[in-house]
N, C-alpha and C positions, 0 to 999 in steps of 0.2 A: 718237668713241664718248662722249665726256662730254655734248656738246649732247643729244646724243640720251639720254641720261639724265635730262638736266635738263627737257627736253619732256615724258617722259613722268611726270615725276614732277610736271609741272605738269599733265596730263591725269585725274591722279590724285586731284590738289586740288581739282579743283572739278567733278569728275562727283561724281553719287551711289555712295552708297557701295551696295557691291551685297552680297547673301544670296544664299543659295538658295531664301528662299521670296518675296523681293519686293526691290523697288528704294527705300531711305532716303536724302532727302534733309535734309542739313541746313542750307541754304539753298533759297529759295526756286527752282524748277526754272524756268532760260531759256525752256525749251520746252515750250506743253503741248496735250496732248491733248483736245480738244473732245469726246473718247468717252472719255477717262479717267474715271478715280474716284480723288478724290483727299481722302485721311483725315491731319490734323492733329492729333498730339499735343503737348500741353503740360506738362510732369513738375509737380512739386513744387516747394516752395522751398528745402527743403535744398537741390537740384543750380541754384541760378541761382550765378553765378559762374564757374570756370575748371575743375571738377573735375566730370567727369563721375559719377567714382562718391562721394560722400560717405558716412560714416558719423552716423550717430547715435546718442547715447549708449542708446538702450533700442530701438529697431527694427532697428539694425545698417547696413548698405552699401544704398546705395540704387545700383541697379543699371541706371542709361539705357541705358548699351550692351546688354544684355540687353534691358531691354524693349523696344527699338524696333527689336532683329534678331527679336522673338518676334511684336511687332505687324503687320510688317510682312509681306504675302503677294502674289501673283504678279495679283491681282484688282484691286490701285490703287496708288498712289503714294505713300510715308509722307509726310508733310513734320512732322519733328522736332527744333525749334530748340534749341539752346541757350544761355536766356536769362542776359545779364547780372547782377549783382548789383545788388540792388536794386530791379529791376525795377519801376517803376510802371504795374500791374495793368492801371489806364485804358489807360494807353497800348499797351499788351503787347498788349490786346483789337482797341485801335484796326488796327493794324497788321496782327492775324489778320482781321479787318473787311476790309481795306483786300485782302491778298490772296484773300478770298474773290470779293469782288467782283469782280475783275479775270479769275478763272475762269470765273463767268459771262457777263463781259463777253468770253470767250473762245470760248463759247458750249457751256461744262459745264455738266451738268446738275442744278438744284440739290439731288436726290434722289440724285446721284454724289460730292455733299461731306459731310465728316463731322470735326465738330469731339470730339477726347477729350482730357479735363483731367483730374487728377490735382491735388486738395488743393488748392496758389494755384491752379493749372494749370485744376482746377474751374472754380474763380471766375471766372478771368479767362475761359474757356468758354461760361460762364454771361455775363454780359458783353457777349463777340462777341453772343449771342442776341440779348441784347435789341437788339440797334444794330443787328443785321440784318433783326430782323424780319421772317424767310422762313421762312415754315409748311412747308416741301421741305425744307428742308436740317436735317441729323442732327446729334447732341450726345448725346455719351456723357458724365454726371457720375459720375466716379471718389471719392468718398467727398469730393466737392465744397461740399456742401450745409452751413457753417458758418458761423459769427460774423461772418462778412464780409455774409454775407445779412442779416441780423439788422438788422447795420448800414445795409444801407442799402435797404428796405421797397418801394421804387419798382419793386426789378430784380425782372426778373421774364424768365423763359424763353419760346421763342417756335417752333415745328417739331416735330420726331419726337425725343423724349426719351427712351433710355434712360439709367439712375440703377444705382448696384450700391455697395452701403455695406458695410463689416465688421462684422459686431452687437458685436466686443468693440469697437469703434471710439468712441469721444468723439462720431464726428462720424457723423452715422445717416444718418435715411431724408431724400427731398428732394418729400414728399409735401406740407410745410408750404408750398412753391415753388410748387408745381402748383397747388394751390390758389388761391394770388392770381395763376396765368396763365393767362391767358382763352385764349389764343392755341397753345394747347399742343395739335398734330394727333394726338397720340398720345403714350400714356406708358407703357415698363416702367420694373416695378424690382426688383432681386432682392440677396435679402441673402446676406450668406457667413457663415458660424463657422468663421474656421480659429484662432481666438484668438491672430492674431498685429495686435489692433489695427488704428491707421494702418498699420502696418510691412506687414498684407499687398499693399499695392501698389508696394512698394520692390522687389520683383523677378517678375518674368514668372509667376508661379503660373497656373497653367491653371484655376484656379476661376474665375479671371474675366479672364485672355485671352483662353480659347477662347467664353465667348459676347460678347465683346468684337466680335472678327471674324467669327464669326456672326451678330450683329445686323448691322453692317455690311456685308456681304456680302448679304447674304435684302431690307436696305433697298434697298440700290444695283441689285438684278436681280428689282426686283418691276417692276410693269408702269404704275405709277402716276407 
């Protein structure tokens, strides 16, 4: 009986987190479905470390587990890494690039791959877009066009781009980045006005969760 309990515990540890909405992976999945759809979510800086629900003095609790649950969907596999403290953005972007290239090698279509990133995670997602240089991969930038980009004028976006920002936040539109990015296949931007500043993306508000999921699924279901 004890052995059965241990085996069951191990199976749960290495299996994807299951929800009624879909599969969420904390680690890169061992088995890849060439016909599957894959979405990567990169969280903000405050979550780096070991606490999945850290508290900001101004914006409150970052609900990482709830965000993963809300973003998951039966139409795709969601991969959401919990980055360690003091993660180097460039090194982590290279990890995402390696993961995406592996999916492509296994036959996954570029249109079925989406990278979503908020704040520091958005900067990492932009770095990955620049490195991948694939016009058919999808990228969602959530309040991610901040000071990091101003300090790196050579950094550009490539692919299908969806940007969402909050009007009460100091991090605004990605239009300046689009203006210097010559290989953007498509660009759509949505502004929110929740009054929650950067904290608008700390919780799974329907104002951004719903349009992100709609955009992701519509791209993967397109005929292009």
